[in-house]
N, CA, C and O atoms as a Tinker XYZ file with bonds, in Angstrom:
   320  protein
     1  N    -52.652000   21.292000  -13.934000    73     2
     2  CA   -52.777000   20.699000  -12.650000    64     1     3
     3  C    -51.184000   19.830000  -13.120000    63     2     4     5
     4  O    -50.285000   20.669000  -13.173000    81     3
     5  N    -51.067000   19.502000  -13.196000    73     3     6
     6  CA   -49.979000   19.188000  -12.749000    64     5     7
     7  C    -48.549000   19.551000  -11.982000    63     6     8     9
     8  O    -47.907000   19.201000  -10.992000    81     7
     9  N    -48.456000   20.740000  -13.398000    73     7    10
    10  CA   -47.253000   21.908000  -13.048000    64     9    11
    11  C    -47.336000   22.337000  -12.039000    63    10    12    13
    12  O    -46.407000   23.083000  -11.729000    81    11
    13  N    -48.603000   22.093000  -10.846000    73    11    14
    14  CA   -49.230000   22.555000   -9.629000    64    13    15
    15  C    -47.564000   21.747000   -8.724000    63    14    16    17
    16  O    -47.064000   22.312000   -7.751000    81    15
    17  N    -47.249000   21.035000   -9.038000    73    15    18
    18  CA   -46.113000   19.784000   -8.039000    64    17    19
    19  C    -45.217000   20.420000   -8.843000    63    18    20    21
    20  O    -45.732000   19.912000   -9.838000    81    19
    21  N    -44.621000   20.864000   -9.156000    73    19    22
    22  CA   -42.983000   21.309000   -9.866000    64    21    23
    23  C    -42.628000   22.278000   -8.961000    63    22    24    25
    24  O    -43.364000   23.151000   -8.501000    81    23
    25  N    -41.536000   22.096000   -8.741000    73    23    26
    26  CA   -41.411000   23.062000   -8.201000    64    25    27
    27  C    -40.677000   24.445000   -8.963000    63    26    28    29
    28  O    -39.981000   24.436000   -9.978000    81    27
    29  N    -40.985000   25.352000   -8.314000    73    27    30
    30  CA   -40.642000   26.333000   -8.811000    64    29    31
    31  C    -39.050000   26.979000   -8.401000    63    30    32    33
    32  O    -38.607000   27.500000   -7.377000    81    31
    33  N    -38.283000   26.565000  -10.134000    73    31    34
    34  CA   -36.739000   26.550000  -10.067000    64    33    35
    35  C    -36.220000   28.402000   -9.798000    63    34    36    37
    36  O    -35.023000   28.629000   -9.969000    81    35
    37  N    -36.876000   29.266000   -9.511000    73    35    38
    38  CA   -36.532000   30.362000   -9.212000    64    37    39
    39  C    -37.556000   30.334000   -7.728000    63    38    40    41
    40  O    -37.688000   31.434000   -7.191000    81    39
    41  N    -37.806000   29.916000   -7.495000    73    39    42
    42  CA   -37.769000   29.279000   -5.088000    64    41    43
    43  C    -37.459000   28.331000   -5.210000    63    42    44    45
    44  O    -38.252000   27.739000   -4.478000    81    43
    45  N    -36.421000   27.124000   -5.891000    73    43    46
    46  CA   -35.266000   26.940000   -5.189000    64    45    47
    47  C    -33.208000   26.928000   -5.082000    63    46    48    49
    48  O    -32.148000   26.823000   -5.698000    81    47
    49  N    -34.173000   27.216000   -3.210000    73    47    50
    50  CA   -31.864000   27.524000   -3.245000    64    49    51
    51  C    -30.945000   27.173000   -3.582000    63    50    52    53
    52  O    -30.622000   25.988000   -3.657000    81    51
    53  N    -30.262000   28.150000   -3.883000    73    51    54
    54  CA   -29.099000   27.931000   -5.320000    64    53    55
    55  C    -27.029000   28.061000   -3.633000    63    54    56    57
    56  O    -26.622000   29.126000   -3.168000    81    55
    57  N    -26.519000   26.903000   -3.369000    73    55    58
    58  CA   -25.853000   27.357000   -2.764000    64    57    59
    59  C    -24.722000   28.186000   -4.418000    63    58    60    61
    60  O    -24.696000   28.104000   -5.646000    81    59
    61  N    -23.903000   28.993000   -3.149000    73    59    62
    62  CA   -22.992000   30.405000   -3.285000    64    61    63
    63  C    -21.195000   30.007000   -3.164000    63    62    64    65
    64  O    -20.203000   30.468000   -3.730000    81    63
    65  N    -21.433000   28.763000   -1.974000    73    63    66
    66  CA   -19.855000   28.259000   -2.415000    64    65    67
    67  C    -20.668000   26.375000   -1.814000    63    66    68    69
    68  O    -21.542000   25.926000   -1.072000    81    67
    69  N    -19.578000   25.903000   -2.802000    73    67    70
    70  CA   -19.054000   24.765000   -2.044000    64    69    71
    71  C    -18.898000   23.828000   -0.601000    63    70    72    73
    72  O    -18.148000   23.964000    0.366000    81    71
    73  N    -19.689000   23.076000   -0.836000    73    71    74
    74  CA   -19.556000   22.284000    1.351000    64    73    75
    75  C    -18.362000   21.784000    1.236000    63    74    76    77
    76  O    -18.012000   21.043000    0.318000    81    75
    77  N    -17.848000   22.060000    1.920000    73    75    78
    78  CA   -16.550000   21.123000    2.953000    64    77    79
    79  C    -16.940000   20.619000    2.593000    63    78    80    81
    80  O    -18.063000   20.733000    2.102000    81    79
    81  N    -15.831000   19.208000    2.627000    73    79    82
    82  CA   -16.758000   17.347000    3.514000    64    81    83
    83  C    -15.103000   17.338000    4.124000    63    82    84    85
    84  O    -14.136000   17.257000    3.366000    81    83
    85  N    -14.986000   17.438000    5.655000    73    83    86
    86  CA   -13.814000   16.275000    5.976000    64    85    87
    87  C    -13.483000   15.331000    4.851000    63    86    88    89
    88  O    -14.060000   14.759000    3.926000    81    87
    89  N    -12.147000   15.452000    5.429000    73    87    90
    90  CA   -11.100000   14.256000    4.674000    64    89    91
    91  C    -10.616000   14.056000    5.649000    63    90    92    93
    92  O    -10.050000   14.853000    6.398000    81    91
    93  N    -10.854000   12.470000    5.808000    73    91    94
    94  CA   -10.797000   11.671000    6.563000    64    93    95
    95  C     -9.331000   11.537000    7.400000    63    94    96    97
    96  O     -8.373000   11.448000    6.631000    81    95
    97  N     -9.102000   11.517000    8.351000    73    95    98
    98  CA    -7.778000   11.343000    8.830000    64    97    99
    99  C     -6.526000   10.380000    8.774000    63    98   100   101
   100  O     -6.349000   10.022000    9.938000    81    99
   101  N     -5.851000    9.964000    8.195000    73    99   102
   102  CA    -5.178000    8.482000    7.679000    64   101   103
   103  C     -4.022000    8.750000    8.797000    63   102   104   105
   104  O     -3.448000    9.820000    9.005000    81   103
   105  N     -3.831000    7.530000    9.451000    73   103   106
   106  CA    -2.097000    7.733000    9.992000    64   105   107
   107  C     -0.902000    6.631000    9.444000    63   106   108   109
   108  O     -0.840000    5.640000   10.171000    81   107
   109  N      0.004000    6.627000    8.357000    73   107   110
   110  CA     0.549000    5.823000    8.749000    64   109   111
   111  C      1.447000    4.290000   10.092000    63   110   112   113
   112  O      2.503000    4.627000   10.627000    81   111
   113  N      1.066000    3.320000   10.315000    73   111   114
   114  CA     2.057000    2.649000   11.428000    64   113   115
   115  C      2.556000    1.387000    9.925000    63   114   116   117
   116  O      2.369000    0.744000    8.893000    81   115
   117  N      3.491000    1.996000   11.359000    73   115   118
   118  CA     4.125000    0.293000   10.575000    64   117   119
   119  C      4.861000   -0.808000   10.876000    63   118   120   121
   120  O      5.993000   -0.777000   11.359000    81   119
   121  N      4.224000   -1.804000   10.593000    73   119   122
   122  CA     4.774000   -3.408000   10.709000    64   121   123
   123  C      6.362000   -4.210000   10.255000    63   122   124   125
   124  O      7.081000   -4.460000    9.287000    81   123
   125  N      6.286000   -4.324000   11.310000    73   123   126
   126  CA     8.860000   -3.912000   10.821000    64   125   127
   127  C      8.884000   -6.155000   11.123000    63   126   128   129
   128  O      8.333000   -6.618000   12.121000    81   127
   129  N      9.549000   -7.041000   10.140000    73   127   130
   130  CA     9.671000   -7.997000   10.947000    64   129   131
   131  C     10.605000   -8.256000   10.667000    63   130   132   133
   132  O     10.974000   -8.005000    9.520000    81   131
   133  N     11.641000   -9.033000   11.790000    73   131   134
   134  CA    13.711000   -8.465000   11.750000    64   133   135
   135  C     13.378000  -10.540000   11.770000    63   134   136   137
   136  O     12.510000  -11.135000   12.409000    81   135
   137  N     14.641000  -11.242000   10.653000    73   135   138
   138  CA    14.253000  -12.264000   11.598000    64   137   139
   139  C     15.058000  -13.186000    9.717000    63   138   140   141
   140  O     15.317000  -12.620000    8.655000    81   139
   141  N     15.174000  -14.401000   10.022000    73   139   142
   142  CA    16.563000  -15.401000    9.517000    64   141   143
   143  C     15.285000  -14.842000    7.189000    63   142   144   145
   144  O     14.098000  -14.515000    7.216000    81   143
   145  N     15.707000  -14.897000    6.478000    73   143   146
   146  CA    14.994000  -14.830000    5.016000    64   145   147
   147  C     13.612000  -15.806000    5.198000    63   146   148   149
   148  O     12.427000  -15.541000    4.996000    81   147
   149  N     14.363000  -17.210000    5.728000    73   147   150
   150  CA    12.899000  -18.007000    6.132000    64   149   151
   151  C     12.226000  -17.507000    6.746000    63   150   152   153
   152  O     11.165000  -17.244000    6.180000    81   151
   153  N     12.325000  -17.120000    8.003000    73   151   154
   154  CA    11.191000  -16.795000    9.239000    64   153   155
   155  C     10.628000  -15.611000    8.171000    63   154   156   157
   156  O      9.935000  -16.063000    7.260000    81   155
   157  N     10.796000  -14.469000    8.174000    73   155   158
   158  CA    10.699000  -13.827000    7.519000    64   157   159
   159  C      9.958000  -14.173000    6.332000    63   158   160   161
   160  O      9.817000  -13.053000    5.841000    81   159
   161  N      9.382000  -14.983000    5.532000    73   159   162
   162  CA     9.611000  -14.804000    4.522000    64   161   163
   163  C      7.821000  -15.544000    5.087000    63   162   164   165
   164  O      6.683000  -15.100000    4.932000    81   163
   165  N      8.387000  -16.908000    5.807000    73   163   166
   166  CA     6.963000  -17.487000    6.278000    64   165   167
   167  C      5.641000  -16.626000    7.025000    63   166   168   169
   168  O      4.455000  -16.954000    6.982000    81   167
   169  N      6.402000  -15.094000    7.908000    73   167   170
   170  CA     6.270000  -14.977000    8.827000    64   169   171
   171  C      5.072000  -14.365000    7.820000    63   170   172   173
   172  O      3.889000  -14.590000    8.075000    81   171
   173  N      5.518000  -13.502000    6.553000    73   171   174
   174  CA     4.517000  -12.852000    5.535000    64   173   175
   175  C      3.625000  -13.900000    5.208000    63   174   176   177
   176  O      2.543000  -13.315000    5.162000    81   175
   177  N      3.395000  -15.222000    4.925000    73   175   178
   178  CA     2.599000  -15.668000    4.003000    64   177   179
   179  C      1.623000  -16.145000    5.193000    63   178   180   181
   180  O      0.403000  -16.277000    5.095000    81   179
   181  N      2.243000  -16.327000    6.095000    73   179   182
   182  CA     1.182000  -17.229000    8.024000    64   181   183
   183  C      0.637000  -15.545000    7.960000    63   182   184   185
   184  O     -0.369000  -15.684000    8.656000    81   183
   185  N      0.645000  -14.156000    7.605000    73   183   186
   186  CA     0.037000  -12.936000    7.690000    64   185   187
   187  C     -0.616000  -13.272000    5.893000    63   186   188   189
   188  O     -1.760000  -12.820000    5.851000    81   187
   189  N     -0.337000  -13.710000    4.924000    73   187   190
   190  CA    -1.437000  -12.975000    4.255000    64   189   191
   191  C     -2.740000  -14.150000    4.227000    63   190   192   193
   192  O     -3.832000  -14.192000    3.660000    81   191
   193  N     -2.079000  -14.954000    5.049000    73   191   194
   194  CA    -3.320000  -16.686000    5.029000    64   193   195
   195  C     -4.077000  -15.696000    6.130000    63   194   196   197
   196  O     -5.302000  -15.605000    6.048000    81   195
   197  N     -3.315000  -14.895000    7.236000    73   195   198
   198  CA    -5.152000  -14.497000    8.238000    64   197   199
   199  C     -5.853000  -12.748000    6.985000    63   198   200   201
   200  O     -6.857000  -12.039000    6.923000    81   199
   201  N     -4.806000  -12.844000    6.430000    73   199   202
   202  CA    -5.941000  -11.845000    5.496000    64   201   203
   203  C     -5.581000  -10.266000    5.625000    63   202   204   205
   204  O     -6.044000   -9.248000    5.112000    81   203
   205  N     -3.880000  -10.712000    7.135000    73   203   206
   206  CA    -3.897000   -9.347000    7.659000    64   205   207
   207  C     -2.980000   -8.055000    5.903000    63   206   208   209
   208  O     -2.693000   -6.871000    5.726000    81   207
   209  N     -2.920000   -9.293000    5.154000    73   207   210
   210  CA    -1.400000   -7.691000    4.223000    64   209   211
   211  C     -1.562000   -8.863000    3.167000    63   210   212   213
   212  O     -1.398000  -10.009000    3.584000    81   211
   213  N     -1.837000   -8.684000    1.975000    73   211   214
   214  CA    -0.686000   -8.801000    0.377000    64   213   215
   215  C      0.972000   -8.631000    0.748000    63   214   216   217
   216  O      1.889000   -7.857000    1.022000    81   215
   217  N      0.474000  -10.264000    0.476000    73   215   218
   218  CA     2.808000  -10.439000    0.191000    64   217   219
   219  C      3.430000   -9.231000   -0.113000    63   218   220   221
   220  O      4.476000   -8.849000    0.411000    81   219
   221  N      2.554000   -8.401000   -1.273000    73   219   222
   222  CA     3.723000   -7.533000   -2.286000    64   221   223
   223  C      3.322000   -6.119000   -1.317000    63   222   224   225
   224  O      3.678000   -4.941000   -1.284000    81   223
   225  N      2.584000   -6.799000   -0.740000    73   223   226
   226  CA     2.535000   -5.293000    0.291000    64   225   227
   227  C      4.026000   -4.930000    0.650000    63   226   228   229
   228  O      4.481000   -3.788000    0.590000    81   227
   229  N      4.609000   -5.865000    0.967000    73   227   230
   230  CA     5.712000   -6.008000    2.259000    64   229   231
   231  C      7.015000   -5.805000    1.154000    63   230   232   233
   232  O      7.456000   -6.323000    0.128000    81   231
   233  N      7.244000   -4.936000    1.883000    73   231   234
   234  CA     8.902000   -4.431000    1.094000    64   233   235
   235  C      9.760000   -6.248000    0.872000    63   234   236   237
   236  O      9.645000   -7.465000    1.022000    81   235
   237  N     10.657000   -5.048000    0.384000    73   235   238
   238  CA    11.941000   -6.785000    0.014000    64   237   239
   239  C     12.335000   -7.240000    1.029000    63   238   240   241
   240  O     12.568000   -6.451000    1.945000    81   239
   241  N     12.573000   -8.833000    1.255000    73   239   242
   242  CA    14.623000   -8.580000    1.767000    64   241   243
   243  C     15.107000   -7.627000    2.312000    63   242   244   245
   244  O     15.927000   -8.511000    2.560000    81   243
   245  N     15.529000   -6.544000    2.855000    73   243   246
   246  CA    16.629000   -5.735000    3.269000    64   245   247
   247  C     17.394000   -5.609000    3.928000    63   246   248   249
   248  O     17.214000   -4.624000    4.644000    81   247
   249  N     18.997000   -6.557000    4.265000    73   247   250
   250  CA    20.067000   -6.760000    5.094000    64   249   251
   251  C     20.197000   -6.346000    5.697000    63   250   252   253
   252  O     20.709000   -5.270000    5.388000    81   251
   253  N     20.034000   -6.482000    6.799000    73   251   254
   254  CA    20.362000   -5.783000    8.487000    64   253   255
   255  C     22.270000   -6.017000    8.703000    63   254   256   257
   256  O     23.069000   -6.608000    7.977000    81   255
   257  N     22.536000   -5.049000   10.394000    73   255   258
   258  CA    23.611000   -5.454000   10.051000    64   257   259
   259  C     24.932000   -6.805000   11.233000    63   258   260   261
   260  O     25.990000   -6.867000   11.859000    81   259
   261  N     23.497000   -7.714000   10.696000    73   259   262
   262  CA    24.166000   -9.084000   11.822000    64   261   263
   263  C     23.706000   -9.912000   10.136000    63   262   264   265
   264  O     22.884000  -10.072000    9.234000    81   263
   265  N     24.671000  -10.122000   10.557000    73   263   266
   266  CA    24.423000  -11.902000    8.933000    64   265   267
   267  C     23.862000  -12.804000    9.492000    63   266   268   269
   268  O     23.853000  -13.355000   10.593000    81   267
   269  N     22.962000  -12.924000    7.684000    73   267   270
   270  CA    22.454000  -13.922000    8.259000    64   269   271
   271  C     21.032000  -12.845000    8.237000    63   270   272   273
   272  O     19.997000  -13.430000    7.915000    81   271
   273  N     20.943000  -11.922000    8.429000    73   271   274
   274  CA    19.031000  -11.874000    9.563000    64   273   275
   275  C     19.031000   -9.774000    8.119000    63   274   276   277
   276  O     19.737000   -8.844000    7.727000    81   275
   277  N     17.107000  -10.619000    8.029000    73   275   278
   278  CA    16.986000  -10.053000    7.050000    64   277   279
   279  C     15.608000   -8.954000    7.619000    63   278   280   281
   280  O     14.937000   -9.240000    8.612000    81   279
   281  N     15.396000   -7.818000    6.863000    73   279   282
   282  CA    13.614000   -7.062000    7.407000    64   281   283
   283  C     13.014000   -6.574000    7.114000    63   282   284   285
   284  O     13.656000   -5.716000    6.508000    81   283
   285  N     11.835000   -6.300000    6.993000    73   283   286
   286  CA    10.412000   -5.796000    5.653000    64   285   287
   287  C      9.813000   -5.604000    6.240000    63   286   288   289
   288  O      9.381000   -6.105000    7.278000    81   287
   289  N      9.597000   -4.555000    5.512000    73   287   290
   290  CA     7.835000   -4.224000    7.199000    64   289   291
   291  C      6.836000   -3.712000    6.319000    63   290   292   293
   292  O      6.940000   -3.830000    5.098000    81   291
   293  N      6.063000   -3.261000    6.766000    73   291   294
   294  CA     5.310000   -2.692000    5.736000    64   293   295
   295  C      4.879000   -1.443000    6.499000    63   294   296   297
   296  O      5.197000   -1.135000    7.647000    81   295
   297  N      3.931000   -0.641000    5.468000    73   295   298
   298  CA     2.917000    0.466000    5.810000    64   297   299
   299  C      1.555000    0.018000    6.065000    63   298   300   301
   300  O      1.178000   -1.109000    5.741000    81   299
   301  N      0.954000    0.709000    6.527000    73   299   302
   302  CA    -0.731000    0.375000    6.930000    64   301   303
   303  C     -0.918000    2.791000    7.288000    63   302   304   305
   304  O     -0.330000    3.606000    7.999000    81   303
   305  N     -2.108000    2.846000    6.217000    73   303   306
   306  CA    -2.586000    3.708000    6.927000    64   305   307
   307  C     -4.727000    3.731000    7.584000    63   306   308   309
   308  O     -5.935000    3.707000    7.350000    81   307
   309  N     -3.358000    3.810000    8.664000    73   307   310
   310  CA    -5.664000    3.602000    9.718000    64   309   311
   311  C     -6.265000    4.627000    9.438000    63   310   312   313
   312  O     -5.549000    5.628000    9.404000    81   311
   313  N     -7.490000    4.796000    9.187000    73   311   314
   314  CA    -8.669000    5.504000    9.216000    64   313   315
   315  C     -8.589000    5.984000   10.661000    63   314   316   317
   316  O     -8.621000    5.375000   11.730000    81   315
   317  N     -8.452000    7.517000   10.288000    73   315   318
   318  CA    -9.428000    7.762000   12.324000    64   317   319
   319  C    -10.179000    8.492000   12.378000    63   318   320
   320  O    -10.766000    8.697000   13.440000    81   319
């Protein structure tokens, strides 16, 4: 009697092609900090404390054209 409750493999539908799953779209956004090395580093650490981004996710401090000024960039990919 238990065999009456089992599915008949011959009657089980088979998909001929795999179903395509839509990939979520990720859009890059860039956050740029420009200022003195102390101000940029301090802001990166403050944003880390707020759980905005890990310190290591920021680029190294890069000099700008202005003396004593640096910049650092963070690229995030937002899911849409």
